[in-house]
Each structure stands twice: as structure tokens, then as C-alpha cells.
MARZAMAR-767422 format. One record per atom (N, C-alpha, C): residue in three letters; x, y, z. Coordinates in steps of 0.05 Angstrom, whole numbers, plus 5000, padded with zeros to 4 digits. Layout:
! MARZAMAR-767422
ALAXYZ ...
//
This chain:
! MARZAMAR-767422
MET512053044563 MET510952804563 MET508152844570 ASP506152744549 ASP503552794552 ASP502152534575 LYS502152644597 LYS501752454621 LYS499352304620 GLN497552454608 GLN494552294602 GLN494652084586 SER496352064565 SER496451894546 SER497951664554 ALA500251714571 ALA501951574587 ALA500851404605 ARG498751534620 ARG497751344638 ARG495651154622 LYS493951214605 LYS492350974589 LYS494150804576 SER496450914563 SER497850704549 SER498450484569 LEU500050564595 LEU500950384615 LEU498750204631 VAL496550294635 VAL494550184643 VAL493649924624 GLU493149994599 GLU492549804580 GLU494749604575 GLN497049624579 GLN499649474578 GLN499249314605 ARG498549424624 ARG498949254647 ARG496949034649 LEU494149084644 LEU491648934639 LEU492648704616 ASN494148774600 ASN494048584579 ASN496848414585 LEU498248464602 LEU500848294610 LEU499848004605 PRO501647824587 PRO501147554588 PRO501747414607 ASP504547494622 ASP505547434645 ASP504947564672 ARG503047664673 ARG502047834700 ARG502247744720 LEU501247444719 LEU501347314746 LEU504247234752 GLN505847154737 GLN509147094743 GLN510247374751 ARG509047574745 ARG510547784753 ARG509847864780 ALA506947874788 ALA506447904811 ALA507647734830 GLU507647444827 GLU509447284844 GLU512047434853 SER513747464830 SER516447594835 SER515847824851 LEU514248014848 LEU514148224864 LEU513448184895 GLN511647984894 GLN511047904923 GLN513247814944 ARG514947694925 ARG517847614936 ARG519347814948 VAL519847974923 VAL521448284931 VAL520248464951 LEU517248444956 LEU516248634976 LEU517248485006 ARG516648205004 ARG517348125027 ARG519748095043 ILE522248075018 ILE524248085032 ILE525148405036 TRP523948595025 TRP524148855031 TRP523548985057 LEU521148825065 LEU520948965092 LEU521648735115 VAL523648535110 VAL525148435131 VAL527048595150 GLY526348635172 GLY528448775186 GLY527249075199 ARG524749145180 ARG523549395184 ARG521949365213 THR522249645228 THR520249635251 THR517749695250 ASP516849785223 ASP514049925227 ASP511949745237 ALA510249845256 ALA507649725260 ALA505449705249 VAL505849965232 VAL502950025213 VAL503850035190 ILE503049905168 ILE503449975137 ILE500749985118 GLY500450255109 GLY498050325092 GLY498950225066 ALA496850105056 ALA497249965030 ALA494650095014 TYR493749894996 TYR491149984974 TYR490249734968 TRP487349814958 TRP486449544944 TRP486949574915 PRO487949334902 PRO488849334874 PRO486049404859 ILE486649584832 ILE484949644812 ILE486749624784 LYS485249614768 LYS486649654738 LYS488649474734 GLY488949254747 GLY491349074739 GLY493449144755 GLU493449314777 GLU495349374799 GLU496849094806 PHE499549174819 PHE499848954831 PHE498148954864 ASP497348704874 ASP496048644901 ASP498048604921 PRO498648854938 PRO500648724962 PRO499548574983 LEU497048554988 LEU495948475009 LEU497048175022 PRO497048015002 PRO498047765010 PRO501047775023 ALA502447965014 ALA505647985026 ALA505048125053 LEU503148305054 LEU502548435078 LEU501748325104 TYR500048095091 TYR498247935110 TYR500747755122 ARG502347635104 ARG504747445114 ARG506547625131 TRP506847885125 TRP508348035143 TRP507048055172 GLN504748065169 GLN503448135202 GLN502547855213 GLU503047615197 GLU503147345214 GLU505547305224 ASP507747435212 ASP510947355224 ASP510447445248 ALA508847705254 ALA509647765285 ALA509247565306 LEU507647345295 LEU507247145317 LEU509747025322 LEU511346975304 LEU514246835310 LEU516246955321 ALA515247235329 ALA517447375343 ALA516947455369 PRO518147385389 PRO517247375419 PRO516647665425 SER518247815415 SER518348085425 SER515448205411 LEU514948115390 LEU512448275379 LEU509348115395 ALA509447885399 ALA507347715412 ALA505547905427 SER502847815421 SER500347995432 SER500547925465 PRO499848105483 PRO499548005507 PRO497347815510 PRO497447655536 PRO495147515543 PRO492747645542 THR490447495540 THR488147675546 THR487347635580 PRO487447885592 PRO487047905622 PRO485447645630 ALA485347565658 ALA482747445668 ALA480347635670 GLY477847515667 GLY475347715668 GLY475147935641 ALA476647855626 ALA476248055603 ALA473648015586 SER472548175575 SER470148155564 SER469947915541 VAL467447805534 VAL467247545516 VAL468347675486 GLN467047965487 GLN467848085463 GLN470548055456 MET472848185475 MET475548195472 MET476647915467 ALA475047705485 ALA476247445481 ALA476247305456 GLY473647385444 GLY472747305418 GLY473847425393 GLU475547625397 GLU475947855377 GLU478147615358 SER478247695331 SER479547535314 SER482747645318 LEU484447385313 LEU486647425318 LEU488447675296 ALA487647625270 ALA488647925260 ALA487748165270 GLN485848205281 GLN484948465298 GLN487548515323 ARG488048345336 ARG489448305356 ARG492248325352 LEU493348315326 LEU496148275322 LEU497248535331 PRO500048585333 PRO501048835337 PRO502048955312 ARG501648815296 ARG502048925264 ARG499448955250 LYS499349245244 LYS496449315227 LYS496549365198 ILE495249285185 ILE494849375158 ILE492949575150 GLY493549815140 GLY491350015138 GLY490550045107 LEU488050105102 LEU487050145070 LEU486250395067 PRO486250525045 PRO485250825050 PRO482550895049 VAL481251075056 VAL478751155059 VAL478851445046 VAL477451515027 VAL477951745012 VAL475951995024 ASN477252215027 ASN475552435042 ASN474752585020 LYS472352665005 LYS471452744980 LYS471553044983 GLU471353175010 GLU471453435014 GLU474653525008 THR476253445024 THR478953485024 THR481053365004 ARG479553114987 ARG480552984969 ARG483452844984 THR482852795005 THR485652685022 THR484652375029 LEU486752215037 LEU486051985047 LEU486651935074 SER485051765090 SER485851675118 SER485551365111 PHE486951225133 PHE487150935138 PHE486050815158 HIS484950605151 HIS483250435168 HIS483950135173 ALA483650005193 ALA484849765193 ALA483649545181 TRP485449335162 TRP484249135142 TRP485548875152 TYR483848675152 TYR484348385154 TYR483548245138 PRO483548035129 PRO482147865111 PRO479747785129 GLY477847785110 GLY474847765122 GLY473547985133 CYS475248245136 CYS474248505145 CYS471548635128 PRO469748735142 PRO467648825128 PRO468049065110 MET466949085086 MET467849205069 MET465549395056 ALA466749625044 ALA463849805034 ALA466049885006 GLU463749994985 GLU465050124967 GLU465450444976 ASP467150574965 ASP467750884968 ASP466350994946 ALA466751264945 ALA465151444926 ALA466651354898 TYR468551254891 TYR469651164869 TYR469050854861 GLY467850724881 GLY467350414874 GLY469750294882 ILE470850324899 ILE473150164907 ILE472850114930 PRO473049854940 PRO472849734968 PRO474349874989 LYS473149905010 LYS474650005028 LYS473449945064 PRO475349875081 PRO474249795106 PRO472049905118 LYS470149805127 LYS467649855137 LYS468149845172 ASP467850075182 ASP467450115213 ASP469849975231 THR471949965219 THR474549895228 THR475850135237 GLU477950035256 GLU479350285272 GLU481550445253 PRO481350755257 PRO483650865242 PRO486250815248 VAL487450795232 VAL490950735236 VAL492250975226 VAL494551005231 VAL496951225222 VAL498851055206 PRO500251045187 PRO502150845180 PRO504950985179 THR507050895184 THR508950935185 THR510850835160 LEU509350715147 LEU510150605118 LEU508350565098 LEU508050695077 LEU505750695055 LEU506450665032 LEU505650425027 LEU505950304993 LEU503650424980 VAL505250574956 VAL503250704934 VAL503350564912 PRO501350564899 PRO500750424866 PRO502050594849 CYS504050484825 CYS504950704808 CYS503650564781 VAL502750754772 VAL502150694743 VAL504450714729 GLY506250924733 GLY509550904724 GLY510951014740 TRP513551084734 TRP515451224752 TRP517251294738 GLY519051564745 GLY521151644729 GLY523851674744 PRO525851784739 PRO528451834750 PRO527952034783 GLY528651984800 GLY529452074824 GLY526852064842 GLY525951804835 GLY523251714844 GLY520451824842 TYR520551924818 TYR517652144819 TYR516051854806 ARG513451914814 ARG511451684805 ARG508751824790 LEU508051624771 LEU506151684752 LEU503751564765 GLY501651744777 GLY499351614783 GLY496751684769 TYR494351704770 TYR492451724759 TYR491252014757 GLY492652184772 GLY492452444762 GLY490452624786 GLY489552504806 GLY487652564824 GLY489252774846 GLY491852664848 GLY492852804875 GLY492852734901 PHE491252504903 PHE490152394931 PHE493052364944 TYR494852214939 TYR497052184951 TYR498952404962 ASP499452584942 ASP500852814946 ASP499952984970 ARG497453034969 ARG495553194989 ARG495753065018 THR495952805016 THR495452635036 THR497952655052 LEU500052605038 LEU502852595048 LEU503652865056 ALA502953145046 ALA503253395057 ALA502153415086 SER499853255090 SER498353315113 SER499553155134 TYR501552985127 TYR502452825152 TYR505052975160 ALA505552955190 ALA508052995200 ALA508252825229 PRO510652665228 PRO512552595211 PRO511352465179 LYS512452495162 LYS511652385137 LYS512852065138 PRO511151915130 PRO511051605129 PRO513151555105 VAL514751325114 VAL516251195090 VAL514751195067 THR515351255042 THR513451195017 THR515151004998 VAL513350794994 VAL514650594975 VAL512550494952 GLY513350604922 GLY512050514906 GLY512550224892 LEU510150144886 LEU509849934875 LEU508749874846 GLY510249714828 GLY509349694800 GLY510749534788 TYR510249474764 TYR511549344741 TYR513749494726 SER515849264718 SER517949454700 SER517049564676 ILE514549504668 ILE514349644643 ILE513449954651 GLY513150024671 GLY512050274680 GLY514250464684 TYR516750424678 TYR519150624679 TYR518650794653 LEU518650984661 LEU518551274641 LEU521151444638 PRO523151404630 PRO525951564632 PRO525351864621 ASP523751954612 ASP522752204607 ASP520752304623 LEU520552184644 LEU517952314665 LEU519352524683 ARG518152814682 ARG519352994699 ARG517553054719 SER518053194744 SER516753224766 SER515453494759 GLU513153564776 GLU512353834777 GLU512053874802 PRO511754224810 PRO512254294834 PRO511254214858 HIS508654074848 HIS506753954874 HIS507853654879 ASP509653484862 ASP510153214865 ASP512053174885 VAL511252914905 VAL513252914924 VAL514652634915 PRO517252624916 PRO518652394906 PRO517852134926 LEU517951884920 LEU518051684932 LEU520551604949 ASP520651504969 ASP522451394983 ASP524451144969 ALA522251004956 ALA523450714939 ALA521850654921 ILE522550484905 ILE520450394887 ILE521450104886 LEU519249884883 LEU520249634877 LEU518849554853 SER519849414837 SER518949294815 SER519048944819 GLU518348784800 GLU518748474801 GLU521748454799 GLN522848614786 GLN526048574781 GLN528048634810 GLY526448774828 GLY528148844849 GLY527949154856 VAL529649294873 VAL529149524880 VAL529649734854 ALA527549854843 ALA527850004821 ALA529050294830 TRP528650424852 TRP529650694863 TRP529550604898 PRO532050764910 PRO533750874895 PRO536250654874 VAL537950784862 VAL539450614842 VAL542150654852 
//
């Protein structure tokens, strides 16, 4: 398979989907249901580009759901706490954290920093928004954007290898969940020695992997 041609074709198809909004709404529901019952406190995600599915609305709902679970509720602010702590935003104090990637240009790996709606943002070296001056977090679950995917849970990305190198540096490795629309399935996609298979893949049609 010519992966470069496949990437270009799939990105163009994704950008021109006439029903992309409806597909995105369906995948939001699939993701929210898939997260039910998981015990992760930190989920790493991504800022969507090139027509990618946006996981952040579903994740913000997941973060807010912690308020409905008494065992996960934030402890009360102690008497005498600083004004800064008392005035900290609710999203920052929630026990569930959402992380967005920050690129290390030297190692070509990703680290994750806390994100919340209204979070200060800056552009990274590739022009993609990233959290600005927020705390680093270590995800136990990582949502990965898929340009395409194939048998065995292998993902077709943009070819930079950022996620493969990042996952190789984690111990223990987080659970990895690919997100993409069903048009991205490539039955002839074959893995390469450096490829790391995903633990699960979700599309607007449901769980695409494992089958």
C-alpha cells in the first residue's frame, strides 16, 4: 500500500464528508458510552485538525460526570486556604483531568498538559493549539486520531511517528484508543516493525476494534 497516497485520499474524503456533523455526533455518543465504567483519572486527547473527530466535548462531559459520583468529588477547600486556591476554576480542581499534547521538537515525542474549556492556549511548532502554562499530566488512557486503520488495530497516521515514539517511552503504557470515521478502514493496511497496535478503535458505527 502507498501510505502517502492513502493519507492524502482519506484526509480529502474526511474534509468533504457531507454528513460529517452527523457522524461526529454519533461518535460522541460511542465514546461517552465506551468510557462508562472506566476508572481512569487522566485521559490524553488531541486538538482536532484536518477534519478529525473532536473528542473534547465528550471528554468534558466525562470530566463533569465526576461531580455526580460522590466517591470522586473534590474535597472541600480547607479554612484559611489562599484566595488563589479558592478562586481556582472548577475544571482545574476536578479529580478527572484532560491532557492535550505538547510536542518536543528535539525528541519528536509528546508530553501532555492539562486542558479545560477556556484554558490559555498557544500554537506549537506545527501551528496546532496547545495548553499554555498548565500542569503536566500522565494519561492512563490515550485517545489517538486515526487517518485510517487496518486489521489488528494498526493505525495509519500522518507519518511523523510521534505517537509510536511517545508510547515507547511510557512505562506502563497507557491504554490506547483510536478515533476515526468508518471511511478510514483499510483492509490492506500492513504493520511495520516500529508500529504499535492500538488497544481499541472507535468509529461512528461503534467499536471497530477489537472485533
